[in-house]
VOKOLRO-830636 format. One record per atom (N, C-alpha, C): x, y, z; residue number from 1; residue in three letters; atom name. Coordinates in nm, 2 decimals, padded with zeros to 4 digits, always signed. Layout:
N
site x=X y=Y z=Z k=NUM r=ALA a=CA;
...
This chain:
118
site x=+11.84 y=+05.45 z=-07.42 k=1 r=GLY a=N;
site x=+11.81 y=+05.31 z=-07.44 k=1 r=GLY a=CA;
site x=+11.66 y=+05.30 z=-07.48 k=1 r=GLY a=C;
site x=+11.62 y=+05.19 z=-07.53 k=2 r=GLY a=N;
site x=+11.48 y=+05.16 z=-07.56 k=2 r=GLY a=CA;
site x=+11.45 y=+05.02 z=-07.54 k=2 r=GLY a=C;
site x=+11.34 y=+04.98 z=-07.59 k=3 r=GLN a=N;
site x=+11.29 y=+04.84 z=-07.58 k=3 r=GLN a=CA;
site x=+11.39 y=+04.74 z=-07.65 k=3 r=GLN a=C;
site x=+11.46 y=+04.66 z=-07.57 k=4 r=ALA a=N;
site x=+11.55 y=+04.56 z=-07.61 k=4 r=ALA a=CA;
site x=+11.68 y=+04.62 z=-07.68 k=4 r=ALA a=C;
site x=+11.71 y=+04.75 z=-07.65 k=5 r=ASP a=N;
site x=+11.82 y=+04.81 z=-07.71 k=5 r=ASP a=CA;
site x=+11.93 y=+04.83 z=-07.61 k=5 r=ASP a=C;
site x=+12.05 y=+04.84 z=-07.66 k=6 r=ALA a=N;
site x=+12.17 y=+04.86 z=-07.57 k=6 r=ALA a=CA;
site x=+12.17 y=+05.01 z=-07.53 k=6 r=ALA a=C;
site x=+12.22 y=+05.04 z=-07.41 k=7 r=THR a=N;
site x=+12.24 y=+05.18 z=-07.37 k=7 r=THR a=CA;
site x=+12.35 y=+05.24 z=-07.44 k=7 r=THR a=C;
site x=+12.33 y=+05.37 z=-07.47 k=8 r=ALA a=N;
site x=+12.43 y=+05.44 z=-07.55 k=8 r=ALA a=CA;
site x=+12.46 y=+05.58 z=-07.49 k=8 r=ALA a=C;
site x=+12.58 y=+05.63 z=-07.51 k=9 r=ALA a=N;
site x=+12.61 y=+05.77 z=-07.47 k=9 r=ALA a=CA;
site x=+12.55 y=+05.86 z=-07.58 k=9 r=ALA a=C;
site x=+12.51 y=+05.98 z=-07.55 k=10 r=VAL a=N;
site x=+12.45 y=+06.07 z=-07.64 k=10 r=VAL a=CA;
site x=+12.51 y=+06.21 z=-07.63 k=10 r=VAL a=C;
site x=+12.54 y=+06.26 z=-07.75 k=11 r=ILE a=N;
site x=+12.58 y=+06.40 z=-07.77 k=11 r=ILE a=CA;
site x=+12.47 y=+06.47 z=-07.85 k=11 r=ILE a=C;
site x=+12.40 y=+06.56 z=-07.79 k=12 r=ASP a=N;
site x=+12.29 y=+06.62 z=-07.86 k=12 r=ASP a=CA;
site x=+12.29 y=+06.78 z=-07.86 k=12 r=ASP a=C;
site x=+12.21 y=+06.84 z=-07.93 k=13 r=SER a=N;
site x=+12.20 y=+06.98 z=-07.94 k=13 r=SER a=CA;
site x=+12.06 y=+07.03 z=-07.98 k=13 r=SER a=C;
site x=+12.04 y=+07.16 z=-07.97 k=14 r=LYS a=N;
site x=+11.91 y=+07.22 z=-08.01 k=14 r=LYS a=CA;
site x=+11.95 y=+07.35 z=-08.08 k=14 r=LYS a=C;
site x=+11.91 y=+07.36 z=-08.21 k=15 r=ILE a=N;
site x=+11.94 y=+07.48 z=-08.29 k=15 r=ILE a=CA;
site x=+11.81 y=+07.54 z=-08.33 k=15 r=ILE a=C;
site x=+11.78 y=+07.66 z=-08.28 k=16 r=LYS a=N;
site x=+11.66 y=+07.73 z=-08.31 k=16 r=LYS a=CA;
site x=+11.67 y=+07.78 z=-08.46 k=16 r=LYS a=C;
site x=+11.56 y=+07.75 z=-08.54 k=17 r=LEU a=N;
site x=+11.56 y=+07.79 z=-08.68 k=17 r=LEU a=CA;
site x=+11.48 y=+07.91 z=-08.70 k=17 r=LEU a=C;
site x=+11.36 y=+07.92 z=-08.63 k=18 r=VAL a=N;
site x=+11.27 y=+08.03 z=-08.65 k=18 r=VAL a=CA;
site x=+11.17 y=+08.05 z=-08.54 k=18 r=VAL a=C;
site x=+11.13 y=+08.17 z=-08.50 k=19 r=GLY a=N;
site x=+11.03 y=+08.19 z=-08.40 k=19 r=GLY a=CA;
site x=+10.90 y=+08.21 z=-08.47 k=19 r=GLY a=C;
site x=+10.79 y=+08.16 z=-08.41 k=20 r=LEU a=N;
site x=+10.66 y=+08.17 z=-08.46 k=20 r=LEU a=CA;
site x=+10.56 y=+08.21 z=-08.35 k=20 r=LEU a=C;
site x=+10.58 y=+08.33 z=-08.31 k=21 r=GLY a=N;
site x=+10.49 y=+08.38 z=-08.20 k=21 r=GLY a=CA;
site x=+10.52 y=+08.31 z=-08.07 k=21 r=GLY a=C;
site x=+10.42 y=+08.23 z=-08.02 k=22 r=ASP a=N;
site x=+10.44 y=+08.16 z=-07.89 k=22 r=ASP a=CA;
site x=+10.52 y=+08.03 z=-07.91 k=22 r=ASP a=C;
site x=+10.56 y=+08.00 z=-08.03 k=23 r=PHE a=N;
site x=+10.63 y=+07.87 z=-08.06 k=23 r=PHE a=CA;
site x=+10.76 y=+07.90 z=-08.13 k=23 r=PHE a=C;
site x=+10.85 y=+07.80 z=-08.13 k=24 r=THR a=N;
site x=+10.97 y=+07.81 z=-08.21 k=24 r=THR a=CA;
site x=+10.99 y=+07.68 z=-08.29 k=24 r=THR a=C;
site x=+11.06 y=+07.68 z=-08.40 k=25 r=VAL a=N;
site x=+11.09 y=+07.56 z=-08.48 k=25 r=VAL a=CA;
site x=+11.24 y=+07.54 z=-08.47 k=25 r=VAL a=C;
site x=+11.28 y=+07.42 z=-08.43 k=26 r=SER a=N;
site x=+11.42 y=+07.39 z=-08.41 k=26 r=SER a=CA;
site x=+11.46 y=+07.26 z=-08.47 k=26 r=SER a=C;
site x=+11.59 y=+07.23 z=-08.48 k=27 r=THR a=N;
site x=+11.64 y=+07.10 z=-08.51 k=27 r=THR a=CA;
site x=+11.72 y=+07.06 z=-08.39 k=27 r=THR a=C;
site x=+11.71 y=+06.93 z=-08.36 k=28 r=ARG a=N;
site x=+11.78 y=+06.87 z=-08.24 k=28 r=ARG a=CA;
site x=+11.87 y=+06.75 z=-08.28 k=28 r=ARG a=C;
site x=+11.98 y=+06.78 z=-08.36 k=29 r=PRO a=N;
site x=+12.06 y=+06.67 z=-08.40 k=29 r=PRO a=CA;
site x=+12.13 y=+06.60 z=-08.28 k=29 r=PRO a=C;
site x=+12.14 y=+06.47 z=-08.29 k=30 r=ALA a=N;
site x=+12.21 y=+06.39 z=-08.18 k=30 r=ALA a=CA;
site x=+12.29 y=+06.28 z=-08.24 k=30 r=ALA a=C;
site x=+12.41 y=+06.25 z=-08.18 k=31 r=LEU a=N;
site x=+12.49 y=+06.14 z=-08.21 k=31 r=LEU a=CA;
site x=+12.49 y=+06.04 z=-08.09 k=31 r=LEU a=C;
site x=+12.47 y=+05.91 z=-08.12 k=32 r=LEU a=N;
site x=+12.47 y=+05.81 z=-08.02 k=32 r=LEU a=CA;
site x=+12.59 y=+05.72 z=-08.03 k=32 r=LEU a=C;
site x=+12.66 y=+05.69 z=-07.92 k=33 r=PHE a=N;
site x=+12.78 y=+05.60 z=-07.93 k=33 r=PHE a=CA;
site x=+12.76 y=+05.49 z=-07.83 k=33 r=PHE a=C;
site x=+12.80 y=+05.37 z=-07.86 k=34 r=GLY a=N;
site x=+12.81 y=+05.26 z=-07.77 k=34 r=GLY a=CA;
site x=+12.70 y=+05.16 z=-07.78 k=34 r=GLY a=C;
site x=+12.58 y=+05.19 z=-07.82 k=35 r=GLY a=N;
site x=+12.48 y=+05.09 z=-07.84 k=35 r=GLY a=CA;
site x=+12.51 y=+05.00 z=-07.95 k=35 r=GLY a=C;
site x=+12.53 y=+05.06 z=-08.07 k=36 r=TYR a=N;
site x=+12.57 y=+04.99 z=-08.19 k=36 r=TYR a=CA;
site x=+12.68 y=+05.07 z=-08.25 k=36 r=TYR a=C;
site x=+12.71 y=+05.06 z=-08.37 k=37 r=ASP a=N;
site x=+12.80 y=+05.16 z=-08.43 k=37 r=ASP a=CA;
site x=+12.74 y=+05.29 z=-08.42 k=37 r=ASP a=C;
site x=+12.81 y=+05.40 z=-08.45 k=38 r=THR a=N;
site x=+12.76 y=+05.53 z=-08.44 k=38 r=THR a=CA;
site x=+12.63 y=+05.55 z=-08.51 k=38 r=THR a=C;
site x=+12.54 y=+05.61 z=-08.44 k=39 r=GLU a=N;
site x=+12.40 y=+05.63 z=-08.49 k=39 r=GLU a=CA;
site x=+12.38 y=+05.78 z=-08.48 k=39 r=GLU a=C;
site x=+12.28 y=+05.84 z=-08.56 k=40 r=TRP a=N;
site x=+12.24 y=+05.97 z=-08.55 k=40 r=TRP a=CA;
site x=+12.10 y=+05.99 z=-08.56 k=40 r=TRP a=C;
site x=+12.04 y=+06.10 z=-08.51 k=41 r=ARG a=N;
site x=+11.90 y=+06.14 z=-08.52 k=41 r=ARG a=CA;
site x=+11.90 y=+06.28 z=-08.57 k=41 r=ARG a=C;
site x=+11.81 y=+06.31 z=-08.65 k=42 r=LEU a=N;
site x=+11.79 y=+06.45 z=-08.71 k=42 r=LEU a=CA;
site x=+11.64 y=+06.48 z=-08.71 k=42 r=LEU a=C;
site x=+11.59 y=+06.52 z=-08.59 k=43 r=PRO a=N;
site x=+11.45 y=+06.56 z=-08.58 k=43 r=PRO a=CA;
site x=+11.43 y=+06.71 z=-08.60 k=43 r=PRO a=C;
site x=+11.32 y=+06.75 z=-08.65 k=44 r=PHE a=N;
site x=+11.28 y=+06.89 z=-08.66 k=44 r=PHE a=CA;
site x=+11.16 y=+06.90 z=-08.56 k=44 r=PHE a=C;
site x=+11.16 y=+07.00 z=-08.47 k=45 r=THR a=N;
site x=+11.05 y=+07.01 z=-08.37 k=45 r=THR a=CA;
site x=+10.99 y=+07.15 z=-08.36 k=45 r=THR a=C;
site x=+10.87 y=+07.15 z=-08.31 k=46 r=VAL a=N;
site x=+10.80 y=+07.27 z=-08.27 k=46 r=VAL a=CA;
site x=+10.80 y=+07.27 z=-08.12 k=46 r=VAL a=C;
site x=+10.84 y=+07.38 z=-08.05 k=47 r=GLU a=N;
site x=+10.84 y=+07.38 z=-07.91 k=47 r=GLU a=CA;
site x=+10.77 y=+07.50 z=-07.85 k=47 r=GLU a=C;
site x=+10.71 y=+07.49 z=-07.73 k=48 r=SER a=N;
site x=+10.65 y=+07.60 z=-07.67 k=48 r=SER a=CA;
site x=+10.76 y=+07.68 z=-07.59 k=48 r=SER a=C;
site x=+10.73 y=+07.80 z=-07.56 k=49 r=HIS a=N;
site x=+10.82 y=+07.88 z=-07.48 k=49 r=HIS a=CA;
site x=+10.82 y=+07.82 z=-07.34 k=49 r=HIS a=C;
site x=+10.93 y=+07.84 z=-07.26 k=50 r=THR a=N;
site x=+10.94 y=+07.79 z=-07.13 k=50 r=THR a=CA;
site x=+10.84 y=+07.85 z=-07.04 k=50 r=THR a=C;
site x=+10.77 y=+07.77 z=-06.96 k=51 r=ASN a=N;
site x=+10.66 y=+07.82 z=-06.87 k=51 r=ASN a=CA;
site x=+10.73 y=+07.87 z=-06.74 k=51 r=ASN a=C;
site x=+10.64 y=+07.91 z=-06.65 k=52 r=SER a=N;
site x=+10.69 y=+07.97 z=-06.52 k=52 r=SER a=CA;
site x=+10.76 y=+07.86 z=-06.43 k=52 r=SER a=C;
site x=+10.74 y=+07.73 z=-06.46 k=53 r=HIS a=N;
site x=+10.81 y=+07.63 z=-06.39 k=53 r=HIS a=CA;
site x=+10.94 y=+07.58 z=-06.46 k=53 r=HIS a=C;
site x=+10.98 y=+07.65 z=-06.57 k=54 r=GLY a=N;
site x=+11.10 y=+07.61 z=-06.64 k=54 r=GLY a=CA;
site x=+11.09 y=+07.49 z=-06.73 k=54 r=GLY a=C;
site x=+10.96 y=+07.46 z=-06.78 k=55 r=VAL a=N;
site x=+10.94 y=+07.35 z=-06.86 k=55 r=VAL a=CA;
site x=+10.89 y=+07.40 z=-07.00 k=55 r=VAL a=C;
site x=+10.95 y=+07.33 z=-07.10 k=56 r=SER a=N;
site x=+10.91 y=+07.36 z=-07.24 k=56 r=SER a=CA;
site x=+10.88 y=+07.22 z=-07.31 k=56 r=SER a=C;
site x=+10.76 y=+07.21 z=-07.37 k=57 r=LEU a=N;
site x=+10.73 y=+07.09 z=-07.44 k=57 r=LEU a=CA;
site x=+10.77 y=+07.10 z=-07.59 k=57 r=LEU a=C;
site x=+10.80 y=+06.98 z=-07.65 k=58 r=PHE a=N;
site x=+10.83 y=+06.98 z=-07.80 k=58 r=PHE a=CA;
site x=+10.78 y=+06.86 z=-07.86 k=58 r=PHE a=C;
site x=+10.76 y=+06.86 z=-07.99 k=59 r=GLY a=N;
site x=+10.72 y=+06.75 z=-08.07 k=59 r=GLY a=CA;
site x=+10.76 y=+06.77 z=-08.22 k=59 r=GLY a=C;
site x=+10.78 y=+06.66 z=-08.29 k=60 r=GLY a=N;
site x=+10.81 y=+06.68 z=-08.44 k=60 r=GLY a=CA;
site x=+10.84 y=+06.54 z=-08.50 k=60 r=GLY a=C;
site x=+10.92 y=+06.55 z=-08.61 k=61 r=GLY a=N;
site x=+10.96 y=+06.43 z=-08.68 k=61 r=GLY a=CA;
site x=+11.09 y=+06.45 z=-08.75 k=61 r=GLY a=C;
site x=+11.14 y=+06.34 z=-08.80 k=62 r=GLY a=N;
site x=+11.27 y=+06.35 z=-08.87 k=62 r=GLY a=CA;
site x=+11.32 y=+06.22 z=-08.91 k=62 r=GLY a=C;
site x=+11.46 y=+06.20 z=-08.91 k=63 r=LEU a=N;
site x=+11.52 y=+06.08 z=-08.96 k=63 r=LEU a=CA;
site x=+11.61 y=+06.02 z=-08.85 k=63 r=LEU a=C;
site x=+11.62 y=+05.89 z=-08.85 k=64 r=ALA a=N;
site x=+11.71 y=+05.81 z=-08.76 k=64 r=ALA a=CA;
site x=+11.80 y=+05.72 z=-08.85 k=64 r=ALA a=C;
site x=+11.93 y=+05.73 z=-08.82 k=65 r=TYR a=N;
site x=+12.02 y=+05.64 z=-08.90 k=65 r=TYR a=CA;
site x=+12.08 y=+05.53 z=-08.81 k=65 r=TYR a=C;
site x=+12.09 y=+05.41 z=-08.87 k=66 r=ASN a=N;
site x=+12.17 y=+05.30 z=-08.82 k=66 r=ASN a=CA;
site x=+12.11 y=+05.23 z=-08.70 k=66 r=ASN a=C;
site x=+11.97 y=+05.23 z=-08.69 k=67 r=MET a=N;
site x=+11.91 y=+05.15 z=-08.58 k=67 r=MET a=CA;
site x=+11.94 y=+05.01 z=-08.59 k=67 r=MET a=C;
site x=+11.97 y=+04.94 z=-08.48 k=68 r=ASP a=N;
site x=+12.00 y=+04.80 z=-08.47 k=68 r=ASP a=CA;
site x=+12.11 y=+04.76 z=-08.56 k=68 r=ASP a=C;
site x=+12.20 y=+04.85 z=-08.59 k=69 r=ASP a=N;
site x=+12.33 y=+04.82 z=-08.66 k=69 r=ASP a=CA;
site x=+12.30 y=+04.78 z=-08.81 k=69 r=ASP a=C;
site x=+12.19 y=+04.83 z=-08.86 k=70 r=LEU a=N;
site x=+12.15 y=+04.79 z=-09.00 k=70 r=LEU a=CA;
site x=+12.21 y=+04.89 z=-09.11 k=70 r=LEU a=C;
site x=+12.25 y=+05.01 z=-09.07 k=71 r=GLY a=N;
site x=+12.30 y=+05.10 z=-09.17 k=71 r=GLY a=CA;
site x=+12.19 y=+05.17 z=-09.25 k=71 r=GLY a=C;
site x=+12.07 y=+05.17 z=-09.20 k=72 r=ASP a=N;
site x=+11.96 y=+05.23 z=-09.27 k=72 r=ASP a=CA;
site x=+11.92 y=+05.36 z=-09.21 k=72 r=ASP a=C;
site x=+11.85 y=+05.44 z=-09.29 k=73 r=THR a=N;
site x=+11.79 y=+05.57 z=-09.25 k=73 r=THR a=CA;
site x=+11.64 y=+05.55 z=-09.25 k=73 r=THR a=C;
site x=+11.58 y=+05.58 z=-09.13 k=74 r=ASP a=N;
site x=+11.43 y=+05.55 z=-09.12 k=74 r=ASP a=CA;
site x=+11.36 y=+05.68 z=-09.07 k=74 r=ASP a=C;
site x=+11.23 y=+05.69 z=-09.09 k=75 r=ALA a=N;
site x=+11.15 y=+05.80 z=-09.04 k=75 r=ALA a=CA;
site x=+11.13 y=+05.78 z=-08.89 k=75 r=ALA a=C;
site x=+11.11 y=+05.89 z=-08.82 k=76 r=MET a=N;
site x=+11.08 y=+05.89 z=-08.68 k=76 r=MET a=CA;
site x=+10.99 y=+06.00 z=-08.64 k=76 r=MET a=C;
site x=+10.92 y=+05.99 z=-08.53 k=77 r=VAL a=N;
site x=+10.85 y=+06.10 z=-08.46 k=77 r=VAL a=CA;
site x=+10.92 y=+06.11 z=-08.33 k=77 r=VAL a=C;
site x=+10.91 y=+06.23 z=-08.27 k=78 r=THR a=N;
site x=+10.98 y=+06.26 z=-08.15 k=78 r=THR a=CA;
site x=+10.90 y=+06.36 z=-08.06 k=78 r=THR a=C;
site x=+10.92 y=+06.35 z=-07.93 k=79 r=GLY a=N;
site x=+10.85 y=+06.44 z=-07.84 k=79 r=GLY a=CA;
site x=+10.92 y=+06.44 z=-07.71 k=79 r=GLY a=C;
site x=+10.89 y=+06.54 z=-07.63 k=80 r=GLY a=N;
site x=+10.95 y=+06.54 z=-07.50 k=80 r=GLY a=CA;
site x=+10.94 y=+06.67 z=-07.43 k=80 r=GLY a=C;
site x=+11.03 y=+06.70 z=-07.34 k=81 r=LEU a=N;
site x=+11.03 y=+06.82 z=-07.27 k=81 r=LEU a=CA;
site x=+11.17 y=+06.86 z=-07.23 k=81 r=LEU a=C;
site x=+11.19 y=+06.99 z=-07.22 k=82 r=ASP a=N;
site x=+11.31 y=+07.05 z=-07.17 k=82 r=ASP a=CA;
site x=+11.28 y=+07.11 z=-07.03 k=82 r=ASP a=C;
site x=+11.36 y=+07.08 z=-06.93 k=83 r=VAL a=N;
site x=+11.34 y=+07.13 z=-06.80 k=83 r=VAL a=CA;
site x=+11.46 y=+07.21 z=-06.76 k=83 r=VAL a=C;
site x=+11.44 y=+07.34 z=-06.73 k=84 r=ALA a=N;
site x=+11.55 y=+07.43 z=-06.69 k=84 r=ALA a=CA;
site x=+11.58 y=+07.41 z=-06.54 k=84 r=ALA a=C;
site x=+11.71 y=+07.37 z=-06.51 k=85 r=LEU a=N;
site x=+11.75 y=+07.35 z=-06.37 k=85 r=LEU a=CA;
site x=+11.81 y=+07.48 z=-06.32 k=85 r=LEU a=C;
site x=+11.87 y=+07.56 z=-06.41 k=86 r=ALA a=N;
site x=+11.93 y=+07.69 z=-06.38 k=86 r=ALA a=CA;
site x=+11.92 y=+07.77 z=-06.50 k=86 r=ALA a=C;
site x=+11.97 y=+07.89 z=-06.50 k=87 r=ARG a=N;
site x=+11.96 y=+07.98 z=-06.62 k=87 r=ARG a=CA;
site x=+12.01 y=+07.92 z=-06.75 k=87 r=ARG a=C;
site x=+12.12 y=+07.84 z=-06.75 k=88 r=ARG a=N;
site x=+12.17 y=+07.78 z=-06.87 k=88 r=ARG a=CA;
site x=+12.18 y=+07.63 z=-06.86 k=88 r=ARG a=C;
site x=+12.14 y=+07.57 z=-06.76 k=89 r=LEU a=N;
site x=+12.15 y=+07.42 z=-06.74 k=89 r=LEU a=CA;
site x=+12.01 y=+07.36 z=-06.76 k=89 r=LEU a=C;
site x=+12.00 y=+07.27 z=-06.86 k=90 r=ILE a=N;
site x=+11.87 y=+07.22 z=-06.91 k=90 r=ILE a=CA;
site x=+11.88 y=+07.07 z=-06.91 k=90 r=ILE a=C;
site x=+11.78 y=+07.00 z=-06.86 k=91 r=VAL a=N;
site x=+11.76 y=+06.85 z=-06.88 k=91 r=VAL a=CA;
site x=+11.66 y=+06.83 z=-06.99 k=91 r=VAL a=C;
site x=+11.70 y=+06.75 z=-07.09 k=92 r=ASP a=N;
site x=+11.62 y=+06.72 z=-07.21 k=92 r=ASP a=CA;
site x=+11.58 y=+06.58 z=-07.20 k=92 r=ASP a=C;
site x=+11.44 y=+06.55 z=-07.19 k=93 r=LEU a=N;
site x=+11.39 y=+06.42 z=-07.19 k=93 r=LEU a=CA;
site x=+11.31 y=+06.40 z=-07.32 k=93 r=LEU a=C;
site x=+11.36 y=+06.30 z=-07.40 k=94 r=THR a=N;
site x=+11.31 y=+06.27 z=-07.53 k=94 r=THR a=CA;
site x=+11.26 y=+06.13 z=-07.55 k=94 r=THR a=C;
site x=+11.15 y=+06.11 z=-07.62 k=95 r=ILE a=N;
site x=+11.11 y=+05.98 z=-07.67 k=95 r=ILE a=CA;
site x=+11.10 y=+05.98 z=-07.82 k=95 r=ILE a=C;
site x=+11.17 y=+05.89 z=-07.88 k=96 r=ASN a=N;
site x=+11.17 y=+05.87 z=-08.03 k=96 r=ASN a=CA;
site x=+11.10 y=+05.74 z=-08.07 k=96 r=ASN a=C;
site x=+11.01 y=+05.75 z=-08.17 k=97 r=TYR a=N;
site x=+10.95 y=+05.63 z=-08.22 k=97 r=TYR a=CA;
site x=+10.99 y=+05.62 z=-08.37 k=97 r=TYR a=C;
site x=+11.06 y=+05.51 z=-08.40 k=98 r=ILE a=N;
site x=+11.13 y=+05.49 z=-08.53 k=98 r=ILE a=CA;
site x=+11.07 y=+05.37 z=-08.60 k=98 r=ILE a=C;
site x=+11.04 y=+05.40 z=-08.73 k=99 r=TRP a=N;
site x=+10.99 y=+05.29 z=-08.82 k=99 r=TRP a=CA;
site x=+11.11 y=+05.23 z=-08.89 k=99 r=TRP a=C;
site x=+11.14 y=+05.11 z=-08.87 k=100 r=GLN a=N;
site x=+11.25 y=+05.04 z=-08.94 k=100 r=GLN a=CA;
site x=+11.19 y=+04.96 z=-09.05 k=100 r=GLN a=C;
site x=+11.19 y=+05.02 z=-09.17 k=101 r=SER a=N;
site x=+11.12 y=+04.95 z=-09.28 k=101 r=SER a=CA;
site x=+11.19 y=+04.83 z=-09.33 k=101 r=SER a=C;
site x=+11.32 y=+04.82 z=-09.32 k=102 r=SER a=N;
site x=+11.40 y=+04.71 z=-09.38 k=102 r=SER a=CA;
site x=+11.38 y=+04.58 z=-09.30 k=102 r=SER a=C;
site x=+11.34 y=+04.58 z=-09.18 k=103 r=ILE a=N;
site x=+11.31 y=+04.46 z=-09.10 k=103 r=ILE a=CA;
site x=+11.17 y=+04.45 z=-09.04 k=103 r=ILE a=C;
site x=+11.08 y=+04.54 z=-09.09 k=104 r=SER a=N;
site x=+10.94 y=+04.54 z=-09.04 k=104 r=SER a=CA;
site x=+10.94 y=+04.54 z=-08.89 k=104 r=SER a=C;
site x=+11.01 y=+04.64 z=-08.83 k=105 r=ASP a=N;
site x=+11.02 y=+04.65 z=-08.69 k=105 r=ASP a=CA;
site x=+11.01 y=+04.79 z=-08.65 k=105 r=ASP a=C;
site x=+10.94 y=+04.83 z=-08.55 k=106 r=ASP a=N;
site x=+10.93 y=+04.96 z=-08.50 k=106 r=ASP a=CA;
site x=+11.01 y=+04.97 z=-08.37 k=106 r=ASP a=C;
site x=+11.07 y=+05.08 z=-08.34 k=107 r=ASP a=N;
site x=+11.16 y=+05.09 z=-08.22 k=107 r=ASP a=CA;
site x=+11.12 y=+05.22 z=-08.15 k=107 r=ASP a=C;
site x=+11.12 y=+05.21 z=-08.02 k=108 r=THR a=N;
site x=+11.10 y=+05.32 z=-07.93 k=108 r=THR a=CA;
site x=+11.22 y=+05.34 z=-07.84 k=108 r=THR a=C;
site x=+11.27 y=+05.46 z=-07.83 k=109 r=GLU a=N;
site x=+11.39 y=+05.49 z=-07.75 k=109 r=GLU a=CA;
site x=+11.36 y=+05.61 z=-07.66 k=109 r=GLU a=C;
site x=+11.43 y=+05.61 z=-07.55 k=110 r=PHE a=N;
site x=+11.42 y=+05.72 z=-07.45 k=110 r=PHE a=CA;
site x=+11.56 y=+05.77 z=-07.43 k=110 r=PHE a=C;
site x=+11.57 y=+05.91 z=-07.44 k=111 r=MET a=N;
site x=+11.70 y=+05.97 z=-07.41 k=111 r=MET a=CA;
site x=+11.68 y=+06.08 z=-07.30 k=111 r=MET a=C;
site x=+11.78 y=+06.08 z=-07.21 k=112 r=ALA a=N;
site x=+11.78 y=+06.19 z=-07.11 k=112 r=ALA a=CA;
site x=+11.92 y=+06.25 z=-07.12 k=112 r=ALA a=C;
site x=+11.93 y=+06.38 z=-07.14 k=113 r=THR a=N;
site x=+12.06 y=+06.45 z=-07.15 k=113 r=THR a=CA;
site x=+12.06 y=+06.57 z=-07.07 k=113 r=THR a=C;
site x=+12.18 y=+06.61 z=-07.02 k=114 r=LEU a=N;
site x=+12.20 y=+06.73 z=-06.95 k=114 r=LEU a=CA;
site x=+12.27 y=+06.83 z=-07.05 k=114 r=LEU a=C;
site x=+12.22 y=+06.95 z=-07.07 k=115 r=ASN a=N;
site x=+12.27 y=+07.04 z=-07.17 k=115 r=ASN a=CA;
site x=+12.30 y=+07.18 z=-07.11 k=115 r=ASN a=C;
site x=+12.39 y=+07.25 z=-07.18 k=116 r=TYR a=N;
site x=+12.42 y=+07.39 z=-07.14 k=116 r=TYR a=CA;
site x=+12.37 y=+07.48 z=-07.25 k=116 r=TYR a=C;
site x=+12.30 y=+07.58 z=-07.22 k=117 r=GLY a=N;
site x=+12.24 y=+07.67 z=-07.32 k=117 r=GLY a=CA;
site x=+12.33 y=+07.79 z=-07.34 k=117 r=GLY a=C;
site x=+12.35 y=+07.83 z=-07.47 k=118 r=PHE a=N;
site x=+12.44 y=+07.94 z=-07.50 k=118 r=PHE a=CA;
site x=+12.35 y=+08.06 z=-07.53 k=118 r=PHE a=C;
């Protein structure tokens, strides 16, 4: 959910694209259900390796589709952290900032998901 937005269920993933020394580049596609009609997010991120406390920071940018039930695709920036609860169980906390050009409105959303790593 975000500022004045309905709460939605989220199915998300992280797909590593390339390693760059101490960092990796990934895409983190997500589908959102229940807030409006089906929405999707397609960010590309750079993330740090997991530290000794099981935390990895990430940030990047991408596209957001169908914010506020408008059917538009808009630019967004994203950031957050992944927290390892166990070897393959990860909590992902994400903040997206989306520019909605068709209605001159910007939108901020927060997502928290529980993920299984393969």
